C-alpha positions as CSV (number, residue, x, y, z in Angstrom):
1,M,59.0,-0.2,-5.8
2,R,55.4,-1.4,-6.2
3,Y,55.5,-2.9,-2.7
4,V,57.2,0.5,-1.4
5,L,54.0,2.4,-3.1
6,A,51.5,-0.3,-1.7
7,V,52.6,-0.4,1.8
8,A,52.9,3.9,1.6
9,G,49.3,3.6,0.5
10,T,47.7,1.6,2.9
11,G,50.2,1.8,6.0
12,N,50.2,-1.6,6.6
13,F,52.5,-4.5,5.5
14,T,49.8,-7.0,5.4
15,R,47.0,-5.0,3.7
16,A,50.1,-3.9,1.1
17,A,50.7,-8.0,0.4
18,R,47.1,-8.6,-0.2
19,E,47.0,-5.6,-2.5
20,C,50.1,-6.7,-4.4
21,R,49.0,-10.5,-3.9
22,V,51.9,-11.6,-2.5
23,V,52.6,-13.3,0.8
24,Q,53.8,-10.6,3.6
25,S,57.1,-12.4,4.2
26,A,58.0,-11.9,0.2
27,L,57.1,-8.3,0.1
28,S,58.9,-7.4,3.5
29,H,61.8,-9.2,2.3
30,Q,61.9,-7.1,-1.3
31,I,61.5,-4.0,0.6
32,A,64.3,-4.7,3.2
33,A,66.5,-5.7,0.0
34,L,65.7,-2.3,-1.9
35,E,66.6,-0.3,1.8
36,R,69.9,-1.9,1.9
37,E,70.7,-1.7,-1.7
38,L,69.9,2.2,-1.6
39,G,71.5,2.6,2.4
40,V,68.5,4.3,3.8
41,R,65.5,3.3,5.7
42,L,62.5,3.5,3.8
43,F,59.7,3.1,6.6
44,A,59.9,3.8,10.1
45,R,58.3,0.2,11.4
46,T,56.9,-0.9,14.8
47,S,54.8,-3.9,15.4
48,R,51.7,-1.9,15.6
49,R,52.5,1.2,13.2
50,V,54.1,1.8,9.8
51,A,55.3,5.1,8.5
52,L,57.4,6.7,5.8
53,T,60.9,8.5,6.9
54,A,62.0,11.5,5.1
55,A,64.2,9.4,2.7
56,G,60.9,7.2,2.0
57,E,58.8,10.7,1.4
58,A,61.7,11.7,-1.1
59,F,61.4,8.2,-2.6
60,L,58.0,8.0,-3.5
61,P,57.5,11.1,-6.1
62,A,60.4,8.9,-8.5
63,A,59.2,5.5,-8.0
64,R,55.6,6.6,-8.8
65,A,56.9,8.3,-11.9
66,C,59.5,5.6,-12.7
67,L,56.4,2.7,-12.5
68,E,54.1,5.2,-14.6
69,A,56.7,5.2,-17.3
70,A,57.2,1.2,-17.1
71,D,53.4,0.9,-17.7
72,R,52.9,3.3,-20.5
73,A,56.1,1.9,-22.0
74,A,54.3,-1.7,-22.1
75,V,51.3,-0.1,-23.1
76,D,52.8,1.5,-26.1
77,A,54.6,-1.5,-27.0
78,A,51.6,-3.4,-27.0
79,A,49.8,-0.5,-29.1
80,A,52.4,-0.7,-31.7
81,T,51.2,-4.2,-32.6
82,G,47.7,-3.3,-32.6
83,E,46.6,-4.6,-29.2
84,I,45.3,-2.2,-26.1
85,R,46.0,-3.0,-22.9
86,G,46.3,-0.9,-19.9
87,R,44.1,1.0,-17.3
88,L,41.3,3.2,-18.4
89,A,39.8,5.6,-15.9
90,V,36.3,6.7,-16.8
91,G,34.3,9.5,-14.6
92,M,30.6,10.1,-14.6
93,I,28.2,12.4,-12.9
94,P,25.2,10.4,-11.3
95,T,22.9,11.3,-13.9
96,V,24.4,10.3,-17.0
97,T,21.7,9.7,-19.9
98,G,23.6,11.1,-23.0
99,L,25.5,7.9,-23.4
100,D,24.5,4.3,-22.8
101,L,27.6,3.5,-20.5
102,P,27.3,0.1,-19.9
103,A,26.5,-0.9,-23.7
104,V,29.8,1.1,-24.6
105,L,31.9,-0.4,-22.0
106,R,30.5,-4.1,-23.0
107,D,31.7,-3.1,-26.7
108,F,34.9,-1.5,-25.6
109,H,35.5,-4.7,-23.3
110,T,34.9,-7.1,-26.3
111,R,37.3,-5.6,-28.9
112,H,39.7,-4.8,-25.7
113,P,39.9,-7.2,-23.2
114,R,43.1,-6.8,-21.9
115,V,42.4,-3.1,-20.6
116,R,41.4,-2.9,-16.9
117,I,38.8,-0.4,-16.6
118,V,38.1,1.7,-13.4
119,L,34.9,3.6,-12.7
120,R,34.4,6.6,-10.5
121,G,31.4,8.7,-9.7
122,G,31.6,12.3,-8.7
123,G,30.7,16.1,-9.7
124,S,31.9,17.7,-13.2
125,D,33.9,20.0,-11.7
126,E,36.0,17.6,-9.8
127,M,36.1,15.2,-12.9
128,V,37.2,17.7,-15.3
129,E,40.4,18.7,-12.6
130,S,41.1,15.0,-12.5
131,V,41.2,14.8,-16.6
132,R,43.7,17.7,-16.5
133,A,45.7,16.0,-13.7
134,G,45.8,12.6,-15.7
135,E,43.8,11.0,-12.8
136,L,41.1,10.5,-15.4
137,D,41.0,9.2,-18.9
138,V,37.7,10.3,-19.8
139,A,34.6,11.6,-17.7
140,L,31.1,12.1,-18.7
141,L,30.0,15.7,-17.5
142,G,26.5,17.5,-17.0
143,L,27.0,21.3,-16.9
144,P,25.1,24.1,-17.4
145,E,24.0,25.2,-20.9
146,S,26.0,28.8,-20.6
147,V,29.3,26.4,-19.6
148,R,32.0,24.6,-21.3
149,P,34.4,22.3,-20.2
150,R,38.0,24.2,-19.7
151,G,41.4,22.9,-20.2
152,V,40.3,19.6,-21.6
153,R,39.0,18.6,-25.0
154,Y,35.1,17.7,-25.2
155,R,32.1,16.6,-27.2
156,A,28.6,17.2,-26.4
157,L,26.4,14.4,-26.1
158,D,23.0,15.4,-25.0
159,H,20.7,18.4,-24.3
160,D,18.1,18.2,-21.8
161,R,15.8,20.6,-20.0
162,H,14.8,19.9,-16.1
163,V,11.7,18.9,-14.8
164,A,10.0,19.2,-11.2
165,V,10.1,16.2,-9.4
166,L,7.7,15.5,-6.9
167,A,5.8,13.1,-4.5
168,R,2.7,11.5,-5.7
169,T,1.0,13.3,-3.1
170,H,2.2,16.7,-3.5
171,R,-0.3,19.5,-3.7
172,L,1.6,20.4,-7.3
173,A,1.5,16.8,-8.8
174,T,-1.7,17.0,-10.8
175,R,-0.4,20.3,-12.4
176,A,0.4,19.8,-16.3
177,R,3.0,22.5,-16.1
178,L,4.9,24.7,-13.5
179,D,6.9,27.6,-13.0
180,L,9.9,28.3,-11.0
181,A,7.7,30.6,-9.0
182,A,5.3,28.0,-8.1
183,L,8.3,25.9,-6.6
184,A,10.5,28.4,-4.9
185,G,8.2,28.0,-1.5
186,E,9.3,24.4,-1.4
187,P,11.9,22.9,0.1
188,F,14.3,21.1,-2.1
189,A,16.7,18.8,-2.2
190,D,19.5,19.4,-4.6
191,F,23.6,18.2,-5.3
192,P,26.1,20.5,-2.9
193,A,26.7,23.8,-3.5
194,D,29.5,24.8,-5.8
195,T,29.0,21.7,-7.8
196,A,28.2,21.9,-11.4
197,G,25.1,19.9,-10.8
198,R,23.8,22.4,-8.3
199,A,24.6,25.2,-10.4
200,Q,22.0,24.5,-13.2
201,S,19.3,25.2,-10.8
202,D,20.7,27.7,-8.8
203,L,21.3,30.0,-12.2
204,A,17.6,29.3,-13.3
205,F,16.3,30.6,-9.7
206,A,18.5,33.6,-9.7
207,A,17.6,34.2,-13.5
208,A,14.0,34.5,-12.9
209,G,14.9,36.8,-9.7
210,L,13.8,34.1,-7.1
211,S,15.3,32.4,-3.9
212,R,14.7,28.9,-2.5
213,E,15.7,26.8,0.1
214,V,17.9,23.7,-0.2
215,A,16.9,21.8,2.7
216,F,19.0,18.8,2.0
217,E,22.1,18.5,-0.1
218,A,23.5,15.0,-1.4
219,M,25.5,13.8,-4.3
220,A,23.5,10.4,-4.2
221,T,20.5,10.5,-6.7
222,D,18.8,7.7,-4.9
223,L,19.1,9.7,-1.5
224,I,17.4,12.9,-3.5
225,L,14.8,10.8,-5.1
226,G,13.9,8.7,-1.7
227,L,13.4,12.5,0.3
228,I,11.0,13.3,-2.6
229,R,9.2,10.3,-2.3
230,Q,8.7,10.6,1.7
231,G,7.5,14.1,0.8
232,L,10.5,16.1,2.3
233,A,11.5,17.7,-0.7
234,V,10.7,18.6,-4.4
235,A,13.9,18.8,-6.9
236,L,14.7,19.7,-10.6
237,L,16.3,16.7,-12.4
238,P,17.2,16.0,-16.2
239,S,13.7,14.7,-17.6
240,R,15.6,11.9,-19.2
241,F,17.1,10.5,-16.1
242,V,13.8,10.7,-14.1
243,A,11.5,9.3,-16.9
244,G,9.6,6.4,-15.6
245,L,11.0,6.4,-12.1
246,P,8.2,4.6,-10.0
247,D,6.5,6.5,-7.1
248,V,7.3,10.2,-7.9
249,V,5.7,12.6,-10.6
250,T,7.2,14.8,-13.0
251,V,5.8,17.9,-14.5
252,P,7.5,20.1,-17.1
253,L,8.8,23.5,-16.0
254,A,8.1,26.6,-18.2
255,D,11.8,28.3,-17.2
256,G,13.4,25.2,-16.2
257,P,17.1,24.8,-16.3
258,T,18.8,23.3,-19.2
259,R,22.0,21.0,-18.9
260,V,24.5,19.8,-21.7
261,E,26.3,16.7,-21.2
262,Y,29.7,16.4,-22.5
263,L,32.3,13.5,-23.1
264,A,35.9,15.1,-22.0
265,W,39.1,13.9,-22.2
266,S,42.7,15.3,-22.7
267,D,44.6,16.0,-25.8
268,F,47.9,15.5,-23.6
269,N,49.4,12.5,-24.4
270,P,46.3,10.2,-24.0
271,T,46.7,6.2,-23.6
272,P,45.7,4.2,-26.8
273,A,42.8,3.0,-24.5
274,A,41.5,6.6,-23.7
275,A,41.4,7.4,-27.6
276,A,40.0,3.8,-28.5
277,F,36.9,4.7,-25.9
278,V,36.6,8.1,-27.4
279,E,36.1,6.6,-30.6
280,A,33.9,4.0,-29.2
281,A,31.7,6.8,-27.6
282,A,31.5,8.6,-30.6
283,G,29.1,6.5,-32.1
284,Q,26.9,5.8,-29.2
285,S,25.5,9.0,-28.2
286,T,21.8,9.3,-27.5
287,R,22.0,12.8,-28.7
């Protein structure tokens, strides 16, 4: 079943064999044996193409659930003896400051070396959905002060106010303090529309009765900072995230947005690894 899922995911027997760390002939033989046992073909094959048949499509959900149950059974059995193993999927926003994540993962890995850790970046909203769906075990989020995570358990890690981030040569770079009105006419670099990272600034401008032009959208903070250094845009970013960054100037804002960082997790059947990570993170918050 693992081999079938691998071929379905990669669309290729060679890549699936590499992913499963077996030779292709062994993988092909096992799938063919399973097809004979089931009495159906799971894949339509040519020398150039592999695709699931209708029977293969019907087979996948139950096969996936079966393997997940088997993996969870092994994890639970190990946990009963005091050993935590399995997989821990951690999501994070690009501007995490409320938790020293590398330090937490170092301590976690030292205590639980049998846990395989998967790290994923993304926006807060999509990661909350992934936690709800069971695709992520825990997630580090950043939300506007007026918003709380929904449908998940959470703990606030940090509160921080945004600052204006400008090129050193910008005409406002020497100011000791700014307000949003002074920046409203500038081209902005920001996170994509309809993300929580973007909402923090959008809500602040709306509350001030101001509009602005977001000339550049990106999820990558390195790209946003690069645009600022080139003098193409300004941005509002959390003060602790940009503190000490080279070749940019940060200026406090009188009416800038405030964001809250959260650690979020699901309380629906959490794995032992997820519970252990939440416990480890609780003592490491920079709040």
